[in-house]
C-alpha positions as CSV (number, residue, x, y, z in Angstrom):
1,M,-0.2,0.1,-0.1
2,N,1.4,3.4,-1.0
3,N,0.6,5.7,2.4
4,S,3.1,8.4,1.3
5,R,1.3,12.2,0.1
6,Y,2.1,11.7,-3.9
7,P,0.7,8.3,-5.9
8,L,3.3,6.2,-7.1
9,P,5.4,7.2,-10.4
10,P,5.3,4.9,-13.2
11,K,7.9,2.7,-13.1
12,E,7.1,1.3,-9.1
13,A,3.3,2.1,-10.9
14,A,4.2,-0.8,-12.7
15,A,5.0,-3.4,-10.1
16,H,2.3,-1.9,-8.4
17,P,-1.5,-1.7,-9.7
18,L,-2.7,2.0,-9.6
19,R,-5.1,2.3,-6.5
20,I,-8.5,4.0,-8.1
21,L,-10.9,6.1,-6.6
22,L,-13.8,6.1,-9.2
23,I,-16.2,9.2,-8.7
24,N,-19.1,8.6,-10.4
25,D,-20.5,12.4,-10.8
26,T,-23.5,11.1,-13.8
27,A,-26.7,10.3,-13.3
28,K,-26.1,6.6,-13.8
29,K,-26.2,4.3,-10.8
30,I,-23.4,2.5,-12.7
31,G,-20.3,4.8,-14.2
32,R,-19.1,3.7,-17.6
33,L,-15.8,3.9,-16.1
34,K,-16.2,0.9,-14.2
35,S,-16.5,-1.3,-16.4
36,A,-13.9,-0.3,-18.4
37,L,-11.1,0.1,-15.5
38,L,-12.3,-3.4,-14.4
39,K,-11.6,-4.5,-18.2
40,A,-8.1,-2.9,-17.8
41,G,-6.8,-4.9,-15.0
42,F,-7.1,-1.8,-12.9
43,A,-8.5,-2.0,-9.5
44,V,-11.0,0.7,-8.5
45,I,-10.7,1.3,-4.5
46,D,-14.0,3.1,-4.4
47,E,-17.0,4.6,-6.1
48,P,-18.6,7.0,-4.1
49,G,-21.7,8.6,-5.8
50,S,-21.2,11.6,-6.2
51,S,-17.5,14.3,-6.1
52,L,-19.1,16.4,-2.9
53,N,-17.0,14.7,-0.6
54,L,-14.2,14.0,-2.6
55,P,-11.4,15.9,0.3
56,E,-13.0,13.5,2.6
57,R,-12.4,10.2,0.5
58,V,-9.1,11.0,-0.9
59,A,-8.1,11.7,2.6
60,A,-9.9,8.6,3.7
61,V,-8.8,5.4,0.9
62,R,-5.2,7.4,-0.3
63,P,-5.7,6.5,-3.7
64,D,-2.9,6.9,-6.3
65,V,-5.5,8.6,-8.9
66,V,-8.6,9.9,-8.6
67,L,-10.8,9.3,-11.9
68,I,-14.0,11.7,-12.1
69,D,-16.9,10.6,-14.5
70,S,-18.9,13.3,-15.0
71,E,-21.8,14.4,-17.3
72,S,-20.7,17.8,-17.2
73,P,-18.2,18.9,-13.9
74,G,-20.0,22.0,-12.3
75,R,-18.7,24.6,-9.9
76,D,-18.6,22.4,-6.9
77,V,-16.9,19.5,-8.8
78,L,-14.2,22.2,-9.5
79,E,-14.1,23.8,-5.7
80,H,-13.6,20.4,-4.3
81,I,-10.8,19.4,-6.9
82,V,-9.1,22.6,-6.2
83,Q,-9.1,21.6,-2.1
84,V,-7.8,18.1,-3.2
85,T,-4.8,20.0,-5.0
86,R,-4.2,22.5,-2.9
87,E,-4.5,20.0,0.4
88,Q,-3.5,16.5,-1.4
89,P,-2.4,16.6,-4.8
90,R,-2.9,13.4,-7.0
91,P,-3.5,13.2,-10.7
92,I,-6.8,14.2,-11.1
93,V,-8.1,12.6,-15.0
94,M,-11.6,13.7,-15.5
95,F,-14.3,11.7,-18.5
96,T,-17.1,13.7,-19.5
97,D,-19.0,14.5,-22.1
98,E,-18.7,18.3,-22.1
99,H,-17.1,19.8,-25.1
100,D,-17.0,23.4,-24.0
101,P,-13.8,24.9,-24.3
102,D,-14.6,27.4,-21.3
103,V,-15.3,24.1,-19.1
104,M,-12.2,22.2,-19.9
105,R,-9.8,25.3,-19.0
106,R,-12.0,25.8,-15.6
107,A,-11.0,22.1,-14.8
108,I,-7.3,22.4,-16.0
109,R,-7.1,25.1,-13.9
110,S,-9.0,23.8,-10.9
111,G,-6.2,21.1,-10.7
112,V,-7.5,18.0,-13.1
113,S,-4.2,16.9,-15.2
114,A,-6.3,15.2,-18.5
115,Y,-9.4,16.1,-19.6
116,I,-11.0,13.3,-21.9
117,V,-14.3,14.1,-24.0
118,E,-14.1,11.3,-26.0
119,G,-15.4,8.0,-25.8
120,I,-14.1,5.6,-23.5
121,Q,-12.0,2.7,-24.0
122,A,-10.5,0.1,-21.8
123,E,-7.4,0.3,-23.7
124,R,-6.8,3.8,-24.1
125,L,-6.7,3.7,-20.3
126,Q,-3.2,2.7,-19.4
127,P,-1.8,5.6,-21.8
128,I,-4.4,8.4,-20.5
129,L,-3.0,7.5,-17.0
130,D,0.6,7.3,-17.7
131,V,-0.1,11.1,-19.3
132,A,-1.3,12.2,-16.5
133,M,0.6,11.1,-13.8
134,V,3.6,12.9,-15.7
135,R,2.0,16.2,-16.2
136,F,1.0,16.2,-12.3
137,E,5.2,15.2,-11.5
138,S,5.9,18.2,-13.6
139,E,3.4,20.3,-12.2
140,Q,4.4,19.9,-8.5
141,A,8.0,19.8,-9.4
142,L,7.4,23.4,-11.1
143,R,5.3,24.4,-7.7
144,A,7.7,22.9,-5.4
145,E,10.6,24.9,-7.3
146,L,7.9,28.4,-6.9
147,Q,7.7,27.3,-3.3
148,A,11.3,27.0,-2.5
149,R,12.3,30.2,-4.4
150,E,9.8,32.7,-2.3
151,A,10.9,31.3,0.9
152,Q,14.2,32.2,-0.3
153,L,13.2,35.7,-1.1
154,A,10.8,36.0,2.5
155,E,14.9,34.6,3.8
156,R,16.6,37.2,2.4
157,K,14.6,40.1,3.5
158,R,14.2,38.8,6.9
159,I,17.5,38.5,6.9
160,E,18.1,42.1,5.8
161,L,15.5,43.4,8.4
162,A,17.6,41.9,11.0
163,K,21.1,43.4,9.4
164,G,19.4,46.6,9.9
165,L,18.1,46.2,13.1
166,L,21.6,45.3,14.3
167,M,23.7,48.2,12.4
168,K,21.5,50.6,14.8
169,M,21.7,48.8,18.0
170,K,25.2,48.2,17.5
171,Q,25.8,51.4,15.7
172,C,27.9,49.7,13.1
173,N,28.0,49.2,9.3
174,E,26.2,46.9,6.7
175,E,29.5,44.8,6.6
176,E,30.1,44.6,10.2
177,A,26.8,43.6,10.7
178,Y,26.7,41.2,8.5
179,T,29.7,39.5,10.3
180,L,28.2,39.6,13.6
181,M,25.6,37.6,12.3
182,R,27.5,35.1,10.3
183,R,30.0,34.8,13.3
184,Q,26.8,33.9,15.7
185,A,25.3,31.6,13.4
186,M,28.5,29.9,13.0
187,G,29.3,29.8,16.8
188,R,26.2,28.6,17.6
189,Q,26.1,26.1,14.6
190,Q,22.9,27.9,13.2
191,K,21.5,28.9,10.4
192,L,21.7,32.7,9.1
193,I,17.6,32.8,9.1
194,Q,17.7,31.1,12.5
195,V,19.8,34.7,13.7
196,A,18.4,36.6,11.6
197,E,15.0,36.0,14.1
198,Q,16.9,36.3,17.2
199,V,18.1,39.7,16.2
200,I,14.2,40.5,15.0
201,A,13.0,39.1,18.1
202,M,15.3,40.9,20.6
203,S,14.8,44.3,18.8
204,E,10.7,43.7,19.1
205,L,11.1,43.5,22.7
206,L,13.4,46.3,23.7
207,G,11.2,48.1,21.5
208,S,8.4,46.8,24.1
209,E,9.9,47.3,26.9
210,G,11.3,50.9,25.6
């Protein structure tokens, strides 16, 4: 069982059958996808009657892929996809009868990795899932890179703030303040951002006492 936050990569998925959460959001009791999935040899681990509890179901069963069978994805469906994408991202494939380009764009922006309008055939499912997982992994890598850059920028701003505060407290220039912070970081075996946060906290404390 895959208990990691993210689904199995393609190589591991080849050795371990994908655990698929199938959402039947159509009026039919048995969605069009289930028979095709079983015919293709996939394990359908759940088939709720609607997508309104999608975040809860994903958290409960921790699937590798989410497949949604929807005649026409509405706002509620897309909002739940957004929530899943933000909190517990998974490759999401949507099979639908909706040809509207605007609906497709909204679905992709919500976090759908593949939007399939044409009829469902068992032999097409594996390539569709492969493409969806590769696209998902690429998007996750880009998102992680963006978050890392944002974190670095935030740290840099805090270090600059601490340096300015230290210059005022110690009556020193920028280079001397930076050297003091680096020495303290090395002496305490801390990161520079940790020292910066300590300087900022001390300045705030002295300011409140004053």
